[in-house]
Every structure is written in C-alpha cells, then in structure tokens.
C-alpha positions as CSV (number, residue, x, y, z in Angstrom):
1,X,32.4,4.2,1.5
2,X,29.8,5.7,-0.9
3,X,29.3,3.9,-4.2
4,X,30.2,5.6,-7.5
5,X,27.8,7.6,-9.5
6,X,27.3,4.9,-12.0
7,X,26.6,2.3,-9.3
8,X,24.1,4.6,-7.5
9,X,22.3,5.3,-10.9
10,X,22.0,1.6,-11.6
11,X,20.5,1.0,-8.2
12,X,18.0,4.0,-8.7
13,X,17.0,2.7,-12.0
14,X,16.3,-0.9,-10.7
15,X,12.6,-1.4,-10.8
16,X,11.8,2.3,-11.5
17,X,9.4,3.3,-14.3
18,X,10.7,6.7,-15.0
19,X,13.5,8.9,-13.9
20,X,13.1,12.4,-15.1
21,X,15.4,13.9,-16.1
22,X,17.9,11.1,-15.6
23,X,20.8,13.5,-16.6
24,X,19.8,15.8,-13.8
25,X,20.0,12.9,-11.4
26,X,23.5,12.3,-12.5
27,X,24.5,15.8,-12.1
28,X,23.0,15.9,-8.5
29,X,24.8,12.7,-7.4
30,X,28.1,13.9,-8.6
31,X,27.5,17.2,-6.9
32,X,26.5,15.4,-3.7
33,X,29.7,13.3,-3.8
34,X,31.9,16.3,-4.3
35,X,30.3,18.4,-1.7
36,X,29.8,15.6,0.7
37,X,26.1,16.7,1.0
38,X,23.5,13.9,0.9
39,X,20.7,14.4,-1.6
40,X,17.2,15.1,0.0
41,X,14.8,12.3,-1.2
42,X,11.2,13.1,-0.8
43,X,8.4,10.8,-0.4
44,X,4.8,12.0,0.7
45,X,2.2,9.8,2.2
46,X,-1.3,11.0,3.0
47,X,-2.7,9.0,6.0
48,X,-6.0,8.3,4.4
49,X,-6.3,4.8,5.9
50,X,-4.9,3.3,9.2
51,X,-2.6,0.7,7.6
52,X,0.4,0.5,5.0
53,X,-0.1,-2.3,2.6
54,X,2.5,-3.9,0.1
55,X,1.5,-1.4,-2.6
56,X,2.9,1.4,-0.5
57,X,6.1,-0.5,0.3
58,X,7.3,-0.4,-3.3
59,X,8.1,3.4,-3.1
60,X,9.2,2.8,0.7
61,X,11.7,0.3,-0.5
62,X,13.1,2.6,-3.1
63,X,13.4,5.3,-0.6
64,X,15.4,2.9,1.8
65,X,17.7,2.2,-1.2
66,X,18.5,6.0,-1.3
67,X,19.2,5.8,2.4
68,X,21.5,2.9,2.1
69,X,23.4,5.0,-0.5
70,X,24.0,7.6,2.0
71,X,21.1,10.1,1.2
72,X,18.7,11.6,3.6
73,X,15.1,10.3,3.3
74,X,12.4,13.0,4.0
75,X,9.2,11.2,4.7
76,X,6.2,13.9,4.6
77,X,3.1,12.8,6.4
78,X,0.4,14.7,4.6
79,X,-1.8,15.6,7.5
80,X,-2.9,18.9,5.8
81,X,-3.3,17.4,2.1
82,X,-5.2,14.4,3.5
83,X,-8.0,16.7,4.4
84,X,-8.5,17.3,0.6
85,X,-7.5,13.9,-0.6
86,X,-5.3,13.1,-3.6
87,X,-7.6,13.1,-6.6
88,X,-5.2,11.0,-8.9
89,X,-7.0,8.3,-10.6
90,X,-10.4,9.1,-9.1
91,X,-13.7,9.6,-10.9
92,X,-15.4,11.4,-8.1
93,X,-14.5,13.7,-5.1
94,X,-12.8,12.0,-2.3
95,X,-14.7,11.9,1.1
96,X,-13.0,14.2,3.5
97,X,-11.5,12.9,6.8
98,X,-11.6,14.5,10.2
99,X,-8.5,15.8,12.0
100,X,-8.8,13.1,14.6
101,X,-9.0,10.3,11.9
102,X,-5.9,11.8,10.3
103,X,-3.9,12.0,13.4
104,X,-4.5,8.3,14.3
105,X,-3.7,7.2,10.7
106,X,-0.4,9.2,10.7
107,X,0.8,7.6,13.8
108,X,0.2,4.2,12.3
109,X,1.9,5.0,9.0
110,X,5.1,6.1,11.0
111,X,5.3,2.9,12.9
112,X,4.8,0.7,9.9
113,X,7.1,2.6,7.7
114,X,9.9,1.9,10.0
115,X,9.5,-1.7,9.1
116,X,11.2,-0.8,5.8
117,X,13.1,2.4,6.5
118,X,16.2,3.1,8.5
119,X,15.1,5.0,11.6
120,X,18.5,6.5,12.2
121,X,18.2,10.4,12.7
122,X,21.0,10.8,10.2
123,X,19.1,8.9,7.7
124,X,15.5,10.1,8.0
125,X,13.6,13.3,8.7
126,X,9.8,13.0,9.2
127,X,7.8,16.1,8.8
128,X,4.1,17.0,8.7
129,X,3.1,19.3,5.8
130,X,0.7,21.2,8.0
131,X,3.8,22.7,9.4
132,X,4.0,25.1,6.4
133,X,0.7,24.8,4.7
134,X,-1.3,25.9,7.6
135,X,0.8,29.1,7.6
136,X,-0.1,30.2,4.2
137,X,-2.0,33.4,4.0
138,X,-4.2,34.5,1.0
139,X,-1.2,36.2,-0.6
140,X,0.6,33.0,-0.5
141,X,-2.3,31.1,-2.1
142,X,-2.7,33.5,-4.7
143,X,1.0,33.5,-5.7
144,X,0.8,29.7,-5.8
145,X,-2.3,29.4,-7.9
146,X,-1.0,32.1,-10.3
147,X,2.0,29.8,-11.1
148,X,-0.2,27.2,-12.9
149,X,-3.1,27.3,-15.3
150,X,-6.5,25.6,-15.6
151,X,-5.6,24.4,-19.1
152,X,-2.6,22.8,-17.7
153,X,-4.4,21.1,-15.0
154,X,-7.0,19.7,-17.6
155,X,-4.2,18.0,-19.4
156,X,-4.3,15.4,-16.5
157,X,-6.1,12.5,-17.6
158,X,-8.5,12.0,-14.7
159,X,-9.4,15.7,-14.7
160,X,-10.0,15.7,-18.4
161,X,-12.2,12.7,-18.4
162,X,-14.2,14.0,-15.5
163,X,-14.6,17.5,-17.2
164,X,-15.7,15.9,-20.5
165,X,-18.4,13.8,-18.8
166,X,-19.6,16.9,-16.9
167,X,-18.5,15.3,-13.4
168,X,-17.7,17.7,-10.6
169,X,-14.1,18.8,-10.0
170,X,-13.6,20.9,-7.0
171,X,-11.3,23.7,-6.7
172,X,-9.6,22.0,-3.7
173,X,-8.8,19.1,-5.9
174,X,-6.9,21.5,-8.4
175,X,-5.2,22.9,-5.4
176,X,-4.0,19.3,-4.2
177,X,-1.1,19.0,-6.7
178,X,0.0,22.5,-6.1
179,X,0.1,21.9,-2.3
180,X,2.1,18.8,-3.0
181,X,4.5,21.0,-5.0
182,X,4.7,23.3,-2.0
183,X,6.0,20.5,0.0
184,X,8.9,20.2,-2.3
185,X,9.7,23.8,-2.1
186,X,9.4,23.8,1.8
187,X,12.0,20.8,2.2
188,X,14.0,21.8,-1.0
189,X,13.6,18.4,-2.4
190,X,16.4,17.0,-4.7
191,X,14.4,13.9,-5.7
192,X,10.7,13.0,-5.2
193,X,9.4,9.6,-5.4
194,X,6.0,8.3,-6.2
195,X,3.9,5.8,-8.1
196,X,3.3,6.2,-11.8
197,X,-0.2,7.7,-11.0
198,X,1.8,10.5,-9.2
199,X,3.7,11.6,-12.4
200,X,1.6,14.6,-13.1
201,X,1.9,15.9,-9.4
202,X,5.6,15.4,-9.3
203,X,6.2,17.3,-12.5
204,X,4.3,20.1,-11.0
205,X,6.6,20.1,-8.2
206,X,9.5,20.7,-10.6
207,X,7.8,23.5,-12.2
208,X,6.9,25.3,-8.9
209,X,10.4,24.9,-7.6
210,X,11.7,26.6,-10.7
211,X,9.1,29.4,-10.3
212,X,10.1,29.9,-6.6
213,X,13.8,30.1,-7.4
214,X,14.8,26.6,-6.6
215,X,16.7,24.0,-8.6
216,X,13.9,21.6,-9.9
217,X,13.7,18.0,-8.3
218,X,14.3,15.0,-10.2
219,X,11.2,12.8,-10.2
220,X,11.4,8.9,-9.8
221,X,8.2,6.9,-10.5
222,X,7.8,3.2,-9.5
223,X,5.2,0.8,-10.9
224,X,1.9,0.4,-9.4
225,X,1.4,-2.9,-7.6
226,X,-1.7,-5.0,-8.6
227,X,-3.6,-6.5,-5.7
228,X,-4.3,-10.1,-5.1
229,X,-7.3,-10.0,-7.7
230,X,-4.4,-9.5,-10.3
231,X,-6.1,-6.7,-12.1
232,X,-6.6,-3.5,-10.1
233,X,-4.2,-1.4,-8.1
234,X,-3.7,-2.8,-4.6
235,X,-6.2,-0.8,-2.3
236,X,-7.8,-1.3,0.9
237,X,-11.1,0.1,-0.6
238,X,-11.1,-2.7,-3.1
239,X,-10.2,-5.3,-0.5
240,X,-7.5,-6.7,-2.6
241,X,-4.5,-5.7,-0.5
242,X,-2.0,-7.4,1.9
243,X,-1.2,-5.3,4.9
244,X,2.3,-5.3,6.3
245,X,0.8,-5.7,9.9
246,X,-1.5,-8.6,9.1
247,X,-1.0,-11.9,10.8
248,X,1.7,-14.1,9.2
249,X,-0.9,-16.8,8.2
250,X,-3.0,-14.2,6.5
251,X,0.0,-12.7,4.6
252,X,1.2,-16.1,3.4
253,X,-2.4,-17.3,2.4
254,X,-2.9,-14.1,0.4
255,X,0.5,-14.4,-1.4
256,X,-0.4,-18.1,-2.4
257,X,-3.8,-16.8,-3.9
258,X,-2.2,-14.2,-6.2
259,X,-2.2,-15.2,-10.0
260,X,1.0,-16.9,-11.2
261,X,1.7,-14.0,-13.8
262,X,2.1,-11.6,-10.9
263,X,4.8,-13.5,-8.9
264,X,7.8,-12.2,-10.9
265,X,6.6,-8.6,-10.5
266,X,6.1,-9.2,-6.7
267,X,9.6,-10.7,-6.4
268,X,11.2,-7.7,-8.1
269,X,9.2,-4.9,-6.3
270,X,8.8,-6.5,-2.9
271,X,11.8,-8.7,-2.0
272,X,15.6,-8.1,-1.7
273,X,16.5,-11.1,-4.0
274,X,18.8,-10.0,-6.8
275,X,17.4,-9.3,-10.3
276,X,19.8,-11.7,-11.9
277,X,18.3,-14.6,-9.6
278,X,14.8,-13.4,-10.4
279,X,15.7,-13.4,-14.2
280,X,16.7,-17.1,-13.6
281,X,13.5,-17.7,-11.8
282,X,11.5,-16.2,-14.7
283,X,13.4,-18.4,-17.3
284,X,12.9,-21.6,-15.3
285,X,9.1,-20.8,-15.1
286,X,8.8,-20.2,-18.8
287,X,10.7,-23.5,-19.6
288,X,8.6,-25.5,-17.0
289,X,11.8,-26.3,-14.9
290,X,9.9,-24.7,-11.8
291,X,6.5,-25.1,-10.5
292,X,4.6,-21.9,-9.9
293,X,3.4,-23.2,-6.5
294,X,7.0,-23.9,-5.4
295,X,8.0,-20.3,-6.4
296,X,4.9,-18.7,-4.8
297,X,5.7,-20.4,-1.5
298,X,9.1,-18.9,-1.5
299,X,7.6,-15.5,-2.3
300,X,5.2,-15.9,0.7
301,X,8.1,-17.1,3.1
302,X,10.2,-14.3,2.0
303,X,7.5,-11.5,2.6
304,X,6.3,-12.9,6.0
305,X,9.8,-13.2,7.2
306,X,10.5,-9.7,6.2
307,X,7.6,-8.1,8.0
308,X,7.5,-10.7,10.9
309,X,10.4,-13.2,11.2
310,X,11.5,-16.6,9.8
311,X,9.9,-18.8,12.3
312,X,6.6,-17.0,11.7
313,X,7.0,-17.6,7.9
314,X,7.6,-21.4,8.6
315,X,4.6,-21.6,10.9
316,X,2.4,-19.8,8.3
317,X,3.6,-22.2,5.6
318,X,2.7,-25.3,7.7
319,X,-0.7,-23.7,8.6
320,X,-1.4,-23.2,4.9
321,X,-0.7,-26.8,4.2
322,X,-2.9,-28.0,7.1
323,X,-5.9,-25.9,5.8
324,X,-5.6,-26.1,2.1
325,X,-3.9,-29.5,1.5
326,X,-5.3,-31.4,4.4
327,X,-8.5,-29.7,4.6
328,X,-8.3,-29.2,8.3
329,X,-8.8,-26.1,10.4
330,X,-5.7,-24.3,11.6
331,X,-3.9,-25.5,14.7
332,X,-4.9,-22.3,16.5
333,X,-8.4,-21.1,15.9
334,X,-9.8,-18.1,17.8
335,X,-12.7,-18.9,20.0
336,X,-15.9,-17.2,20.3
337,X,-18.3,-17.6,23.2
338,X,-22.1,-17.3,22.2
339,X,-24.1,-15.9,25.0
340,X,-27.3,-17.9,25.9
341,X,-29.6,-15.1,24.8
342,X,-28.3,-15.4,21.2
343,X,-29.4,-18.9,21.0
344,X,-33.0,-20.3,20.8
345,X,-33.2,-24.0,21.3
346,X,-29.5,-24.2,20.5
347,X,-30.0,-22.4,17.0
348,X,-29.1,-19.1,15.6
349,X,-29.8,-17.3,12.4
350,X,-26.8,-17.7,10.2
351,X,-26.7,-14.1,9.1
352,X,-26.9,-13.0,12.8
353,X,-24.0,-15.5,13.7
354,X,-21.7,-14.1,11.1
355,X,-22.2,-10.4,12.1
356,X,-22.1,-11.2,15.8
357,X,-18.6,-12.6,15.6
358,X,-17.3,-10.1,13.2
359,X,-17.0,-12.1,10.0
360,X,-19.5,-9.7,8.3
361,X,-20.1,-6.0,9.1
362,X,-23.7,-6.0,7.9
363,X,-26.6,-8.5,7.1
364,X,-26.2,-7.7,3.4
365,X,-22.4,-8.6,3.5
366,X,-23.3,-11.8,5.4
367,X,-26.0,-12.7,2.9
368,X,-23.7,-12.2,0.0
369,X,-20.9,-14.3,1.5
370,X,-23.5,-17.2,1.9
371,X,-24.9,-16.7,-1.7
372,X,-21.1,-16.9,-2.9
373,X,-21.0,-20.3,-1.1
374,X,-18.2,-18.9,1.2
375,X,-19.6,-20.0,4.5
376,X,-19.0,-23.4,6.1
377,X,-20.0,-24.9,9.4
378,X,-18.0,-28.0,10.3
379,X,-16.8,-28.0,6.7
380,X,-20.3,-28.0,5.5
381,X,-21.4,-25.4,3.0
382,X,-24.2,-23.1,4.2
383,X,-26.4,-22.7,1.0
384,X,-29.1,-20.4,2.3
385,X,-29.1,-17.2,4.3
386,X,-32.7,-18.0,5.8
387,X,-31.5,-20.9,7.9
388,X,-31.2,-21.2,11.7
389,X,-28.1,-23.4,12.3
390,X,-27.7,-25.6,15.4
391,X,-24.7,-24.9,17.3
392,X,-22.8,-27.3,19.6
393,X,-19.8,-26.5,21.8
394,X,-16.6,-26.6,19.6
395,X,-18.2,-26.3,16.1
396,X,-16.0,-24.7,13.6
397,X,-17.2,-21.8,11.4
398,X,-15.3,-20.9,8.3
399,X,-15.7,-17.8,6.0
400,X,-13.7,-17.8,2.8
401,X,-10.4,-19.5,2.7
402,X,-8.8,-18.1,5.8
403,X,-11.2,-17.1,8.4
404,X,-12.1,-19.5,11.2
405,X,-13.8,-19.5,14.6
406,X,-14.4,-22.1,17.2
407,X,-17.9,-21.7,18.6
408,X,-18.3,-22.1,22.3
409,X,-21.7,-22.4,24.1
C-alpha cells in the first residue's frame, strides 16, 4: 500500500537541501495517487570516470527512496553530454573523453548503481541521452539555444567568475545545461534529483520544459559529500574518495580516517539508520557519552556491510585493528615477485621498486611519497629517494597506512 502524500513528503525532505517548489511536489504526489500513475524521477549521471564513489550514492539513495515509494526511477546515462563535460563548479574547460572511454565507464556505472537501486523493470528505466541528442538537427539546436540567454547563463557563479577573470568559456559549456534540460523534456520528468552544485542546471530544465509545453519538473537537491580530507567535495581527481567497489579493508580504513565532525553527516546521507537514532548519537557525542572512534567503527561496519556483506565488514574491522592497533601487517598481504634482472647484488632503487609494483605511477609520485615519510620497508621508514634498498625474500613494503606488499625474490 502506497504511503500518504504527507508521509511521502516527509521522506522526500529527509536529507534534502532544497525541493523547489515543494507545493508542486505535493500536487504531483496527490495526482499520482489519484491517477495511480507513478511519478517519473530523473537522475542523470555522466560516465566521466570508471567508478561510483560514496558521493554519488547520496543522490542514488534518494532515488531508491522514490522507488520504494512506488515511483519510477529514470536513470539517464549521459553518454552524449559526457563528451562535453559538466562545467559545474569548474574553473577551466573539462578534458573531452573518447566514445570508447565513455562506453566502458557507462557499463561500470550501471553495474555499481544497482548496488543501491531496485533493478526491477517496473521500478527503473535506464536510458542513454545519445538516443535523442544525436538526432537533433540544426533547427532543433537553434530552437533550444533561443530559449535561454547569455545574460542568464552568466548568472551562474562559476561562469560569472571565469568571465570576470577573462578565463575561457566555450559555447559547448553553455550548451551543457540546455542539453541536460532536453533530457528532462525527452523523458517528461516529474522530478529531477541532483547535488547542490546542479541547482542551476536543474532549474534550466524547469524553464525549458515550460517553453516546450510540458509541466515543469520539481527539483530536489542533495548536499555535497566532503571527501576523506574533510574539506573538498568527494572526487576521484582529488583522491579523497571512497569507491563502492573498493575492497572492504580499504573502505573501512578510509572511513576510520575521516574527521570526527563528518561522522554524523555520513550517517545521515550514507546509511539506513533512522534520523531519530542519529540524533541520539549526535547528542551523546556532544555530551561525551560516546567515543568518536566507537561511532566511526559502527559507520565503517555499516558501509562495508552495505556494499559487500557483514562477514566482510567484521573481517575489515579485525584487519584494521591488526594494522593500526597492533602495528602488524594485514593477515593477507598481496605478494609481488621481483624478477632477477630488477635486482643488482640483491638491491633495487627504492623509487623503481615503488613504480614496479604499482604503488606509484611515476618516479615523481614515488619521490613525493618518500619525502612525506609514507614508505616503510619492514616497518622502517625510508627517508631518502636516492637509496638502493636490500631486498630479502618475504620483506614487507608499506606505502601509506593501507598499502602492503610481500616481496618475493
């Protein structure tokens, strides 16, 4: 039995930053119940990287809530718009991706999104926006571009900032939010979800739907999730992300490294724990009735269990204690065999060792890791990037807090 409109509105509001206009959502929900027609809830994802991280899951989880309320999720894979790249929040033109890169990323996005979304055909429809955007002719493009002005585009903060600084803004970047709006027209979206950085684009979708004779969508924005550095938006390019497909030990270790002040936000946006219980956690933390480390362990366990399973979560917690409390290497350390030609009198340049086993992509990255005192051999810090280290069979190489390799000769 579908929940009442009031109950659905309460769930929609939970964790949301903005719902605009909220009264339109109420109208749509009432009509949906009366006509027994599910609302069409849109979420667009551009496959600009191969993996989904916890930052992406914030809106995916909200989309799942709408599915559970009986509405239809429409997941738009932006294979066409990814070739332009969303300029939101960027200070420079985004590097273009090839068709092949986009296709590979799109497949990964679908697979990982189903860790969160209900895959039932009655609950979700997956579409690629190349289906309609590729078919647009010059007359279609002219009609679209005449629906919005340059002055309105420059109201957007990132465009305005770049314009004032004399930085490049391509016409293609102006087209991006218009094409995103065309997605809403193509699927006749009732509601569109996005992060707070998407608000401008989502509002354009409303205006374009009105210009094309459709009822405007309601927009629902979710807060952006800070990464493990605690300051910047979670991003693969910044290296502050937690991937949903990462190994359990990696996810748990990264969760344990987040700043304490982020814990409650992570609980609210990333877990299924009730908000009333999270309120109690927050109160107990403030009154020193609950130790932050204890709560962080629960958060790590919860998230690992969600994307792997409970046994994996328990194992990840034990491994964390082994490495960080008992200062021992993990119980299972990947082995790397050093071929004889890499060693000279049993020695190898430490920089070469790091790049050979994949702990650093370049020599400069390896040097930086060493300068940061992040490289250990048998628990001894390597302090110079110029040394040739002697390797014995079974030595343990450690980079950072969570990367280990057992060296075999």
